[in-house]
N, C-alpha and C positions, 0 to 999 in steps of 0.2 A: 035289453038295455038300451034306454033312449041315450044319444049322446048329449053332452051338453053344447051350447054354443059356446062358438070359440069367440077368444078375447074375453075383455072385461069391460064392464061397464065404467063409465071414467068415476064414478063414486067410490071405486073401488081405489083407484089411484090417488085420489083427492084424500082418503082415508087414511091410506100409506104416508102419503104426505106429511098429513098433519100430524100423522103419530112420531113421525121421524122429527118432526121441526117441534113436538114437544119436549123429547129427549134432546135434542140439539140444545134448547134452551135450557134445560137441568144441566148440562156439561159443557156450558161456555162455549159451545161450538157455533162458528157463524155462518158456515155453510160446509155441505159435503160435496167433497169431489168423487164422482163416480166415476171409474174408468174400466170396467170389466162388464162382461157379456150380461151376467147374471143381476148385477147392481144395476146397470141401466134399464135393462129389462123390466125389472120390479117394481122401479119409479115411472116407467113412460109407456109399457107394453111394446118397444121397438125389438120385433121379433126376427131374424134374419138369420142366414146361414155365412154371410159374408164374414162374420168374425173369424172365419177358418182362416182367412189371409191375415196373415202376420204385420201387413203392411203398414196401414194405416190405425192410428190410434182414434180413439172415440171419447169424449168428455160429456159428462151431464152433472150440472151444478145444481144442487139442491140449496137454497138460498135458505135465510132464516124464514121468511114468510114468502107466499105466492107460490106459484107453481114451478116446477124445474126448467131448467134452461138448457137446451141442448147445444153443444160447441161440437161440430162434429166434421168429417169430410162431405163435400158438396156431392158426392154420390149417393148421400144418405138422407138426403133433403126431402125427396118424393116421399120416401117410405116414412120418415119421422112425420110428416105432416097428416099422414092418416092416424096418428096417434092421436093424444090429449094435448101433447105440448104444440104451443103456439109460437113461444119465443125459441127459435132455431137461427143460429150463426155459422154460417161454414166458412170454408176455406178450401181451395182446390188441392188436394192429397193425392201423390205424396209431394210435400215441398222439401227438398233435401236442405232447404237455409232455415226454414221456421216453419215446422210441419205441425201450425195450430196454437203454439206456444204462445206467441205474444197475443192472439184472439183471445184464448184462454184465460190469459193474465190478466187482462184489460177488462174482461166480464167479471172475473173474481175482485178485482180491484172495485168495480162498479157495485157489487152487491156486499162487498164488507167494507169496515171501518179500520183504518191503520190500527195495527197492533193486534188483530183479531184471529182466532184460531180457525183455518180452516181443516175440516177431517178428512181423513183418506183411511180405509181399511186396511190396518197393519197387522192383524192377528193371525192365528194359522187358520190355513185354507184360503187366505186371501193373496192377489197378486196384483202389481202394479201396471203390468200391460200397457206400457210406455215406454219408450227409450229412458236411460238412466240419464244420459247426459240432459234430453229435455226436461226432466223433471229436475234435475238442478239448477237449470236454467230458471225454469219456473220459479223456484223457491229464491233465486237471487233476485228476479222483478218483481215478487210480491213482497220482499220485506220492508217494511217490519212485521208484515203479516208473517204468520207463522203454519205451516201444514205440521198438523200433529194426527196422532192416531185418530179414529172416529168413535173410540169406546165401544166399538162393537154394536153400533146402533142398528145399521141394518143387519147384521147377524142376527140381533134380536127379536127385530120383526119378521123376518122370513123364518124363524123357526116355529111359528104358529100360522099353521093355513087356514084362509078363508074357505068357506064352504064352496065358492067358485073354484077355489084351487084344487079341493078336494075331489070335486068332480072330475076335474082333468086327470087326476092320477088315478082315481078309479076307472076312467077310460082306457087308460094306458094298462093298467094291470089287467082287464078283463081281455084286451086286446092279446097279451103276452099269455093268458091261461088258455084262450083259443089255439094259439100257436103250437104251445105244448101239448095240449091233447091231440096236436096233429102230427105231433113227431113221428108215431111209427109209420106214417106215409114215407118218410124221407131216410130214416135210420133203420138201418138193418145188419147183419152179419155180412161183410163183404164190402161195405159202401164205406169209401174214404171219409176219414174226420173232417178234413176239408171241405169236402162236399156235402157234409151235413151243415155245418156252418153257413154254406152261402145258401144252401135250400131252404134253413131255417130264417134266414134274414128275409128270404122270399114270403115264405108262410107269415111271417110278423106282418109285411107290407100287404097281403092281401087280406089280411083279419082287419085293417085298417091303420097301423102305425103309420106316422108322417114319414119316419126315417128310424133308423138303427143304429145308433153312433157308437154302439158298446156291445158286445159279444164275446163273451170269454168261456171257458169251459177245459175239461180234458177229457180222457178216455183212456183206459188201461185195464189189463186183467187185476180183478179183485180192487179196484181204486184206481186212483191217479196219483200223478206226482205233484203236480202244481194245479192253479187254477188261472195262470196268466200267460201262458205259453202260446203263440199262434196254433192254430191248427196245422196239423200235417198231414200228409195223403196215406199214412197206414192207414187200412182198411180197418173197420171195427170186428171183432171178433167173438164168438161166444165166450161168455166169462167174463166180459169187457163191463166196467161201468162207465156210463157215459153222463157227462154232466153239461147241463147249459146253462149259462148265467146272461140274462139280456137285459140291457137298459135301454129298450124302445122310449121314444118320443111322441106325445101327442099333444098339440098346441102347445108345445113347450115345455111340457112336463114329464118327467119321467117315471117309469117303473124299475124296478131292479129286483129280482129273484130270479133263482136257479131252480132246477128239477135234475132227479138222478134217475137214471135208467139203468135195469141190467139186459145185457145183451144176452138172452137166454137166461136159464135158472141162476138165482145169484149163488155165493157161496154163503156157507154160515155166518161169517164174518163181516161179511158186506149186509147180509141182514140184520145183523145185532148192531151196526155201527148206523144203518139207517134208523130203525127204532129208537137209539139214541139220541140223534140229530132231531128226531121229530119231539121224542120227550122233552129235551131241552128247549126246541123252539116253545113248546107249550107252557113251559113252566116263567119262561120269560114272558109269555103273552098274558098269564093268568093274575101276575102282578102291575103290568103296564099300565099305569092308572094314577091319577093323582095321590100324591103322598108318598111314590115312590119316586127315587131319583136313578138316575141312567146308571149307576154302578150296581145297585141291585138287578137290573136285568144281565149285567154281565156276570156277577155272582150265582144267579138261578141258572144260567146256561153252564157256566164253567162247572158246578159241581157235579154236572151231569155226564159231560162229556170229558172231564180232569178229575175224577173226586178222589184221588189219591195224592196228587201232587200238592207239595207245598205252596210252589206259585205254578204260573202259567206262563207258556211260550206263544201261546195262541193268538197276540194280538188283539184287536179289536173284533168284536162280534156281534157288528152291526154299527149303524151310522144312521143319520139322517137322507132325506130322500125329499126332492121336489123338483126345482127348476134346474138342480143339478143331480147328476147321478148320486154322488156324495156330497152330502151335507154335514154341517154340523148338527150334532155332537156326534163324538164316536162312543161306542159302547165297551167303554173300559173299566178297569176298576179305579181308574184315579179321576173318572169324571162324575161329581156329583149333581150335574144339572138337574132341577126339579121337572118332573113330568106333569105337564099342563094340557088340556084339552087342545087339539089342534096340531098337535105334533103327530109328524109322520117319520116312521122309523122302519129300518129293516133289521130282523133278528137272524143272525147269521154265524149260526155254531160251525165250529168245523173238529174233526175227530182224526187221530193217527189210527190206522190200523196194524195188526201186528206184523205186516211185512215191508212196512215203513210207507205205504200208501196211504194217501188221505180222502177223505169224503168232507164235503161241506154242505149245507143245507140253509136257503134262505126265503124268508116270508117277508111279505111288505105288511105293516098296520098303522091305523090311528088311535091316538090317544083320544079318548071322548069323557064327557062329565062323568061316566060309569065305568064300565069294562071297556077293555079296549076293542075295537073292531078290526077282523081281518079283511084286508084289502086284495091281496092275492087269495086264492082258493086255498086253504091249508091243507095239506098232504097227509094221508094217512101213514101210519108205522111201516106197513107194506110197501117195499119200494117197487116201483113200475117194472114190468118185464116185457121186453118188446121179443 
């Protein structure tokens, strides 16, 4: 697989901006205020891990016309100048008295009229990522302008991936596929689970990942108790089921899928559970096309893994994927988002075994004009054995 070029052409950012501005006009929003890493990067291409520091707030304004305006700490000016953004306004941060709020307010006043609505993401999976005290001061300065919800504009745009975005996600999934294929190099009976976690991240990096911000999993006899606990130093043993779930990144885009392995011969219950998980994943994949809605995928999987229950406690059985490890929507019974070409989803059924242990399985797919396409390599019904 030939890796795509890093970054995006300027035309892609211009397209994102113009589409957002059309939706802003339809919803009487004069500007969008962007405060989170994914929002800022979506419109600007500003890619940095400096967001790991919570000290400095970062702002980008998307006006009703024209290119976005960056209002950022001065430490980020050099990198922002490498993007397509030319209007970059900075302050020396952190400033304990006025950490960019006056500069942000004056810029918003410059590009909006009195009484205008300024949209900011406020729905599920959004966050403010600025001090609440600063936000309240900003509202006071901007009055009679009002900060309102953004009507889900950016979320709506990010739901459908461009061909360039898909190429990056395909690259990330291919890297993880290769790392999973090498798991027998590092995971055998007697090896502590924590060591497997560390070594698997090394394999991901060797195969080309930029970094591995997310690695979860579990191991236990005949299954595992959960999929979110930190790895322990307990050695793997024959009869264990080992599951690793990776969210590695290539050029700012995630993959997110897992693989199950049996350490030695699996029990009949594990064999059966793995077969049901693969069947459930295939059932959802088969109907993941235009004309279906997200809840259809949930019911297709739930019917295989929970066929006798009147209701399900499984929670969501997958989610969106892209610039973030998990994105909108969630594959739950209550979500009726229509499937459209370009949506990237994880399919993630889970099952409870007779002894109370669990197993989960996850694949990554993209909805196309016709049948869906696997991004991760789909697994056979037989669990892998080490």
